[in-house]
C-alpha positions as CSV (number, residue, x, y, z in Angstrom):
1,M,-26.3,-7.1,-9.5
2,K,-22.8,-7.1,-8.0
3,T,-20.6,-10.1,-8.9
4,P,-17.8,-11.4,-6.7
5,L,-14.3,-10.3,-7.5
6,A,-12.2,-13.1,-9.0
7,R,-9.0,-13.6,-7.1
8,E,-7.0,-12.3,-10.1
9,E,-9.2,-9.2,-10.2
10,L,-8.9,-8.5,-6.5
11,A,-5.1,-8.9,-6.7
12,R,-4.9,-6.5,-9.7
13,L,-7.1,-3.9,-7.9
14,V,-4.8,-3.7,-4.9
15,R,-1.5,-3.7,-6.6
16,G,-1.7,-1.1,-9.4
17,R,1.2,1.4,-9.2
18,N,3.0,3.8,-11.4
19,P,6.7,4.0,-12.4
20,L,7.5,6.7,-9.8
21,W,6.0,4.6,-7.1
22,A,8.2,1.6,-8.2
23,A,11.3,3.8,-8.2
24,S,10.6,5.1,-4.7
25,A,9.3,1.9,-3.1
26,G,11.4,-0.6,-5.0
27,D,11.0,-2.7,-8.0
28,P,7.9,-5.0,-7.5
29,S,8.6,-7.1,-10.6
30,G,10.1,-9.9,-8.4
31,W,7.1,-9.9,-6.0
32,R,4.8,-12.9,-6.4
33,G,1.3,-13.8,-5.3
34,R,0.2,-12.1,-2.1
35,E,3.6,-10.2,-1.9
36,R,2.0,-7.9,-4.5
37,T,-1.0,-7.1,-2.3
38,Y,-0.6,-3.9,-0.3
39,V,-2.6,-5.1,2.7
40,W,-0.5,-8.4,2.8
41,R,2.7,-6.4,2.8
42,Q,1.5,-4.1,5.6
43,F,0.6,-6.9,8.0
44,T,3.2,-9.6,7.3
45,G,6.4,-7.8,7.8
46,L,7.7,-8.1,4.3
47,P,10.7,-5.8,3.6
48,S,9.8,-2.2,2.8
49,R,11.6,1.1,2.2
50,T,8.8,2.8,4.1
51,T,8.8,3.3,7.8
52,H,5.9,4.3,10.0
53,T,5.6,5.4,13.6
54,P,3.3,3.2,15.7
55,E,0.6,5.9,15.4
56,Q,1.0,6.0,11.6
57,K,0.8,2.2,11.4
58,Q,-2.5,2.3,13.3
59,R,-3.9,5.1,11.1
60,L,-2.9,3.1,8.0
61,R,-3.9,-0.4,9.2
62,T,-7.3,0.3,10.6
63,P,-8.8,1.6,7.3
64,L,-7.2,-1.3,5.4
65,V,-9.0,-3.8,7.7
66,S,-12.2,-1.7,7.4
67,D,-11.9,-1.9,3.6
68,L,-11.6,-5.7,3.7
69,R,-14.6,-6.0,6.0
70,S,-16.6,-3.8,3.7
71,A,-15.6,-5.8,0.7
72,T,-16.7,-9.1,2.3
73,A,-20.1,-7.5,3.0
74,R,-20.4,-6.4,-0.7
75,Y,-19.1,-9.7,-2.0
76,P,-20.0,-12.4,0.6
77,D,-19.4,-15.3,-1.8
78,D,-15.9,-14.2,-3.0
79,R,-13.5,-17.0,-2.1
80,G,-10.4,-14.9,-3.0
81,S,-11.1,-12.2,-0.4
82,R,-12.1,-14.8,2.2
83,S,-8.9,-16.7,1.6
84,L,-6.8,-13.5,2.0
85,I,-8.5,-12.6,5.3
86,A,-8.1,-16.2,6.6
87,D,-4.4,-16.1,5.7
88,L,-3.9,-12.7,7.2
89,R,-5.6,-13.9,10.4
90,R,-3.3,-16.8,10.5
91,E,-0.1,-14.9,9.7
92,S,-0.5,-11.6,11.5
93,E,-1.3,-10.9,15.2
94,P,-2.0,-7.1,14.5
95,F,-4.4,-8.1,11.7
96,R,-6.1,-10.7,13.9
97,E,-6.6,-8.1,16.7
98,L,-8.0,-5.4,14.4
99,W,-10.3,-7.9,12.6
100,A,-11.6,-9.1,16.0
101,S,-12.1,-5.6,17.3
102,H,-14.4,-4.6,14.4
103,A,-12.6,-1.2,14.4
104,V,-13.8,1.2,11.7
105,G,-11.3,3.5,10.1
106,F,-11.2,5.9,7.2
107,H,-8.3,6.8,5.1
108,K,-6.8,10.2,6.1
109,A,-4.0,12.3,4.9
110,D,-0.7,11.4,6.5
111,T,3.1,11.3,6.0
112,K,5.3,8.5,4.8
113,T,9.0,8.1,5.2
114,V,10.7,6.3,2.4
115,H,14.4,5.2,2.8
116,H,15.7,5.1,-0.8
117,P,19.2,3.6,-1.3
118,E,20.2,6.1,-4.0
119,V,18.5,9.4,-3.1
120,G,18.2,9.1,0.7
121,T,15.3,9.5,3.1
122,I,12.2,11.2,1.5
123,L,9.3,12.5,3.6
124,L,6.1,12.4,1.6
125,D,2.6,13.7,2.1
126,C,0.1,11.0,1.3
127,V,-3.7,11.0,0.9
128,T,-5.9,8.1,-0.1
129,L,-9.0,8.8,-2.0
130,A,-11.8,6.3,-1.7
131,V,-15.3,6.1,-3.3
132,P,-17.7,5.3,-0.4
133,G,-19.2,1.9,-1.0
134,G,-16.8,1.2,-3.9
135,D,-13.7,-0.8,-4.4
136,L,-11.4,1.8,-5.8
137,R,-8.6,3.4,-3.6
138,I,-6.1,5.8,-5.0
139,T,-3.1,6.9,-2.9
140,I,-1.3,10.0,-3.9
141,C,2.1,10.8,-2.4
142,S,3.7,14.2,-3.1
143,A,6.2,16.7,-1.7
144,A,5.8,20.4,-1.3
145,P,7.3,22.3,-4.3
146,G,10.8,23.6,-3.7
147,T,11.6,21.2,-0.9
148,G,14.4,18.6,-0.8
149,A,11.8,15.9,-1.0
150,A,10.4,17.4,-4.2
151,Q,14.0,17.4,-5.7
152,Q,14.4,13.8,-4.6
153,L,11.1,12.8,-6.3
154,A,12.2,14.7,-9.5
155,L,15.5,12.8,-9.5
156,L,13.6,9.5,-9.0
157,A,11.3,10.4,-11.9
158,T,14.3,10.7,-14.1
159,L,16.2,7.7,-12.8
160,G,13.3,5.3,-12.6
161,L,14.5,1.9,-11.5
162,Q,18.1,2.6,-12.5
163,T,20.8,3.0,-9.9
164,T,22.8,6.2,-10.0
165,A,25.9,4.2,-10.9
166,T,24.1,2.8,-13.9
167,A,22.6,6.2,-14.9
168,L,26.0,7.9,-14.7
169,G,28.1,5.1,-16.2
């Protein structure tokens, strides 16, 4: 028997990240509550180092809404996910439109542009792995070996959340 996800568990599942992600996307330690939830950040316009073309946004957002719709079907009594959806519907016109459209989307490989204040603009290849009918999503971002983006990621892996001024000083 499946049990509903507790609000804390739902938040933990959608916010796990590794140190290189934090170094490239920005230190999430100051983010609180829903700010730590990826889908919330994508639909509410919170500051981000990542930019997307309108087409990339659509390819990203449609599967996120599909994931939430599937989760509500699997856990119909979960108040945390219902609250998140209600708040997103209130706060975001794009979310409201996608939710009402019942659009179905699947995570596909795409590119992401990260604007890092220390190492510059990094173009990453990203793929999201999902277990059909499950709650787990893992997004892997990488750069082709020998490219400038690969060198930038290697530098970020070394620097972590330090700034270059701190690292060199």
